[in-house]
Phi, psi and omega in degrees: 000141178295155179295335183282341192259338185278131179237112185277320182212180184300327180292327175291322170302315180292322179297314185286323172300316176304315179298318175298318177291322180294308179304323188283326179289320182300312185289328176291313183297311182293332172296318173292326182292324178293322185262025180300133182251007178079024179283339174230175189297138184292333176296313181295321178296315180288326176299323181287317178300314180299322175299311179298309174312311187288325182288325177289328176294315176301312185297319181295314183290322183288330185284334182241000000 
């Protein structure tokens, strides 16, 4: 079995599920960002996109 597929204990499972949840939320948010129709302020929209990108970057740096 590949190393990324092997789950030895509950902590491994929690880590993998957390990664999947974060990826799913990132895809949903960035999909909404791409289909933005301009109904609310662009500054708030840009700040939200920036916050998500920064948080994903920090998560990626901490995880690896």
